[in-house]
Each structure stands twice: as structure tokens, then as C-alpha cells.
Backbone as CSV, one residue per row, in Angstrom:
resi,resn,N_x,N_y,N_z,CA_x,CA_y,CA_z,C_x,C_y,C_z
1,MET,-61.832,-23.048,-60.581,-61.834,-24.473,-60.606,-62.950,-24.949,-59.699
2,ALA,-63.541,-26.082,-60.055,-64.625,-26.653,-59.269,-64.431,-28.160,-59.176
3,SER,-64.970,-28.770,-58.142,-64.939,-30.225,-57.989,-66.226,-30.819,-58.543
4,MET,-66.101,-31.959,-59.207,-67.254,-32.616,-59.806,-68.088,-33.320,-58.745
5,LEU,-69.406,-33.219,-58.889,-70.331,-33.873,-57.968,-70.822,-35.209,-58.512
6,CYS,-70.393,-35.537,-59.746,-70.708,-36.828,-60.358,-69.697,-37.070,-61.469
7,ASN,-69.651,-38.292,-61.994,-68.798,-38.583,-63.144,-69.395,-37.909,-64.374
8,ILE,-68.533,-37.356,-65.237,-69.003,-36.762,-66.495,-68.125,-37.249,-67.638
9,GLY,-68.657,-37.173,-68.834,-67.910,-37.585,-70.015,-67.446,-36.387,-70.815
10,ALA,-66.535,-36.633,-71.734,-66.064,-35.575,-72.627,-67.251,-35.021,-73.401
11,GLY,-67.363,-33.702,-73.458,-68.451,-33.043,-74.170,-69.682,-32.775,-73.326
12,ASP,-69.784,-33.404,-72.150,-70.929,-33.150,-71.269,-70.919,-31.699,-70.799
13,GLU,-72.099,-31.106,-70.698,-72.209,-29.746,-70.183,-72.207,-29.775,-68.660
14,VAL,-71.431,-28.884,-68.078,-71.319,-28.750,-66.632,-71.903,-27.407,-66.238
15,THR,-72.729,-27.404,-65.204,-73.280,-26.163,-64.675,-72.619,-25.893,-63.328
16,VAL,-72.044,-24.701,-63.193,-71.361,-24.299,-61.965,-72.111,-23.118,-61.392
17,GLN,-72.565,-23.267,-60.164,-73.303,-22.187,-59.518,-72.448,-21.604,-58.410
18,GLY,-72.254,-20.302,-58.486,-71.499,-19.588,-57.469,-72.377,-18.516,-56.859
19,PRO,-71.829,-17.733,-55.950,-72.615,-16.660,-55.348,-73.095,-15.679,-56.419
20,GLY,-74.372,-15.679,-56.688,-74.948,-14.738,-57.639,-74.671,-15.027,-59.098
21,SER,-74.155,-16.216,-59.426,-73.881,-16.500,-60.834,-74.058,-17.982,-61.140
22,ILE,-74.417,-18.246,-62.383,-74.481,-19.616,-62.896,-73.671,-19.630,-64.187
23,ARG,-72.813,-20.610,-64.314,-71.933,-20.699,-65.483,-72.030,-22.097,-66.068
24,ARG,-72.014,-22.193,-67.385,-72.049,-23.487,-68.058,-70.823,-23.608,-68.973
25,LEU,-70.236,-24.794,-68.988,-69.138,-25.063,-69.895,-69.125,-26.536,-70.233
26,ALA,-68.496,-26.874,-71.339,-68.389,-28.264,-71.771,-67.093,-28.864,-71.242
27,ALA,-67.195,-30.081,-70.740,-66.002,-30.803,-70.291,-65.209,-31.226,-71.519
28,ARG,-63.913,-31.009,-71.508,-63.061,-31.377,-72.645,-62.645,-32.837,-72.597
29,GLU,-62.846,-33.477,-71.438,-62.481,-34.882,-71.264,-63.310,-35.449,-70.116
30,ALA,-63.295,-36.759,-69.958,-64.019,-37.388,-68.856,-63.378,-36.954,-67.537
31,ILE,-64.227,-36.662,-66.556,-63.748,-36.253,-65.232,-64.569,-37.010,-64.199
32,ARG,-63.894,-37.650,-63.263,-64.569,-38.461,-62.250,-65.040,-37.623,-61.064
33,PHE,-66.023,-38.180,-60.376,-66.569,-37.582,-59.154,-65.432,-37.150,-58.234
34,GLY,-65.523,-35.930,-57.715,-64.542,-35.419,-56.760,-63.312,-34.785,-57.391
35,HIS,-63.105,-35.037,-58.686,-61.956,-34.439,-59.354,-62.311,-33.021,-59.798
36,LYS,-61.310,-32.262,-60.220,-61.499,-30.836,-60.495,-61.551,-30.544,-61.991
37,ILE,-62.276,-29.477,-62.330,-62.400,-29.003,-63.705,-61.975,-27.534,-63.750
38,ALA,-61.207,-27.179,-64.772,-60.788,-25.783,-64.944,-61.978,-24.952,-65.400
39,LEU,-62.208,-23.833,-64.760,-63.296,-22.931,-65.134,-62.810,-21.808,-66.039
40,GLU,-61.510,-21.598,-66.064,-60.909,-20.559,-66.897,-59.542,-21.041,-67.355
41,HIS,-58.936,-20.316,-68.283,-57.607,-20.676,-68.767,-56.611,-20.533,-67.616
42,ILE,-55.810,-21.570,-67.409,-54.800,-21.569,-66.354,-53.440,-21.710,-67.031
43,LEU,-52.565,-20.785,-66.783,-51.221,-20.836,-67.352,-50.301,-21.681,-66.489
44,LYS,-49.356,-22.361,-67.128,-48.349,-23.143,-66.411,-47.667,-22.249,-65.371
45,GLY,-47.556,-22.744,-64.147,-46.916,-22.000,-63.069,-47.879,-21.189,-62.219
46,ASN,-49.077,-20.954,-62.729,-50.058,-20.180,-61.964,-50.674,-21.034,-60.861
47,PRO,-51.191,-20.377,-59.825,-51.812,-21.131,-58.744,-53.099,-21.819,-59.191
48,ILE,-53.351,-22.978,-58.618,-54.628,-23.686,-58.757,-55.416,-23.326,-57.509
49,VAL,-56.589,-22.722,-57.697,-57.372,-22.207,-56.579,-58.671,-23.000,-56.466
50,LYS,-58.959,-23.503,-55.271,-60.192,-24.242,-54.993,-60.877,-23.576,-53.812
51,TYR,-62.124,-23.166,-54.028,-62.900,-22.480,-52.991,-62.149,-21.269,-52.438
52,GLY,-61.427,-20.564,-53.312,-60.721,-19.351,-52.927,-59.378,-19.576,-52.266
53,VAL,-58.953,-20.841,-52.145,-57.691,-21.168,-51.480,-56.730,-21.788,-52.483
54,PRO,-55.505,-21.244,-52.614,-54.529,-21.870,-53.508,-54.133,-23.243,-52.974
55,ILE,-54.340,-24.288,-53.784,-54.024,-25.651,-53.348,-52.837,-26.238,-54.094
56,GLY,-52.353,-25.546,-55.124,-51.232,-26.059,-55.888,-50.858,-25.127,-57.017
57,PHE,-50.016,-25.643,-57.909,-49.533,-24.869,-59.039,-49.681,-25.690,-60.311
58,ALA,-50.042,-25.041,-61.402,-50.195,-25.724,-62.682,-48.825,-26.121,-63.213
59,THR,-48.653,-27.396,-63.527,-47.411,-27.869,-64.135,-47.524,-27.863,-65.660
60,ALA,-48.730,-27.574,-66.158,-49.010,-27.420,-67.585,-50.202,-26.482,-67.710
61,SER,-50.285,-25.770,-68.808,-51.446,-24.898,-69.017,-52.698,-25.745,-69.211
62,ALA,-53.860,-25.194,-68.843,-55.139,-25.897,-68.998,-56.190,-24.927,-69.513
63,GLN,-57.067,-25.431,-70.351,-58.173,-24.656,-70.906,-59.429,-24.904,-70.071
64,PRO,-60.409,-23.995,-70.142,-61.673,-24.233,-69.448,-62.265,-25.573,-69.885
65,GLY,-62.730,-26.352,-68.920,-63.311,-27.663,-69.206,-62.337,-28.814,-69.076
66,GLU,-61.051,-28.526,-68.881,-60.068,-29.607,-68.738,-60.021,-30.126,-67.305
67,TRP,-59.662,-31.394,-67.201,-59.483,-32.086,-65.929,-58.222,-31.558,-65.254
68,ILE,-58.334,-31.193,-63.986,-57.178,-30.749,-63.200,-56.884,-31.847,-62.184
69,HIS,-55.692,-32.425,-62.300,-55.311,-33.526,-61.410,-53.785,-33.617,-61.381
70,LEU,-53.255,-34.748,-60.960,-51.815,-34.902,-60.771,-50.995,-34.736,-62.048
71,HIS,-51.599,-34.922,-63.206,-50.859,-34.805,-64.461,-50.598,-33.350,-64.856
72,ASN,-51.299,-32.392,-64.238,-51.092,-30.982,-64.590,-51.129,-30.044,-63.383
73,CYS,-51.044,-30.608,-62.184,-51.078,-29.797,-60.960,-50.128,-30.389,-59.931
74,ARG,-49.311,-29.536,-59.340,-48.444,-29.956,-58.228,-49.065,-29.410,-56.952
75,SER,-49.313,-30.289,-56.015,-49.987,-29.915,-54.790,-49.157,-28.975,-53.932
76,LYS,-49.819,-27.977,-53.381,-49.190,-27.098,-52.389,-49.495,-27.645,-50.996
77,VAL,-50.553,-28.430,-50.914,-51.012,-28.972,-49.637,-50.159,-30.156,-49.225
78,ASN,-49.813,-31.017,-50.177,-49.080,-32.237,-49.873,-47.981,-32.417,-50.909
79,GLU,-46.770,-32.078,-50.570,-45.661,-32.168,-51.519,-45.469,-33.588,-52.039
80,ARG,-45.837,-34.587,-51.258,-45.680,-35.975,-51.675,-46.554,-36.302,-52.882
81,SER,-47.632,-35.566,-53.110,-48.555,-35.903,-54.187,-47.897,-35.856,-55.562
82,SER,-46.795,-35.127,-55.706,-46.128,-35.083,-56.999,-45.468,-36.420,-57.332
83,GLY,-45.377,-37.324,-56.355,-44.805,-38.648,-56.577,-45.852,-39.705,-56.851
84,PHE,-47.118,-39.316,-56.992,-48.187,-40.267,-57.273,-48.296,-40.503,-58.777
85,ASP,-48.714,-41.714,-59.139,-48.985,-42.017,-60.537,-50.181,-41.185,-60.983
86,PRO,-50.058,-40.420,-62.080,-51.141,-39.513,-62.472,-52.424,-40.217,-62.926
87,THR,-52.353,-41.477,-63.285,-53.543,-42.197,-63.728,-54.246,-42.909,-62.576
88,THR,-53.457,-43.628,-61.784,-54.056,-44.439,-60.710,-54.071,-43.741,-59.359
89,GLY,-53.170,-42.774,-59.160,-53.052,-42.116,-57.865,-52.181,-42.894,-56.894
90,ASP,-51.613,-44.046,-57.330,-50.751,-44.851,-56.461,-49.437,-44.125,-56.199
91,ALA,-48.954,-44.251,-54.981,-47.673,-43.656,-54.612,-46.548,-44.384,-55.325
92,ARG,-45.622,-43.656,-55.925,-44.477,-44.252,-56.612,-43.342,-44.539,-55.651
93,ASP,-43.412,-43.985,-54.443,-42.312,-44.154,-53.486,-42.607,-45.238,-52.449
94,THR,-43.600,-46.056,-52.711,-43.985,-47.113,-51.782,-44.010,-48.448,-52.513
95,THR,-43.463,-49.481,-51.886,-43.490,-50.817,-52.461,-44.584,-51.597,-51.760
96,TYR,-45.469,-52.185,-52.546,-46.547,-53.006,-51.993,-46.156,-54.465,-52.068
97,VAL,-46.397,-55.209,-50.998,-46.097,-56.659,-50.976,-47.337,-57.467,-50.747
């Protein structure tokens, strides 16, 4: 998995450079700056790994090029994140006045 360095649209080609390798894949959907993209097939229940560190678990399977966010990942770092709205990121357990 990798974090986006800019906004991309569905079908845009993404280039991922790692130690000694360059990989290209097409985004399956729009992904915003800072959000994550699956680099390989991720099965439901498997760890979501960012920079070699498990940060959560897949709540749904994902294909390479798919957006990884609250709608398909449960955070291991912050258990509260599972209570956020998957579209807006707003907390569901907080009332705003």
C-alpha cells in the first residue's frame, strides 16, 4: 500500500518507487492526496501495511489500484476511527453544535 502524493482520478496511472524497484498500476477509483492505494490484492481480515508497519485490518477485500480508507480498513492505530463516516471522515460519536 502507498499514500498518494496528489489527487488522482479513476484510470490514472500511478508510479510507485521503492528500494530498487519502480511499479506502475492504474487507479480503480479517484483517490485524494494523502489517502492510500492498494498495491496488491488484499483479502478481508488481512493486515493493511504502510511503510512496513501494520496500521489496520481489511474489512473488505481490495484489488490493486483500489482506494484504502475507512470504508474497507479498520484502524489498528486508532480504534475510534471505525466510528468515522467513511465519506466525510466526521466522527459519528460526536455531536456538533
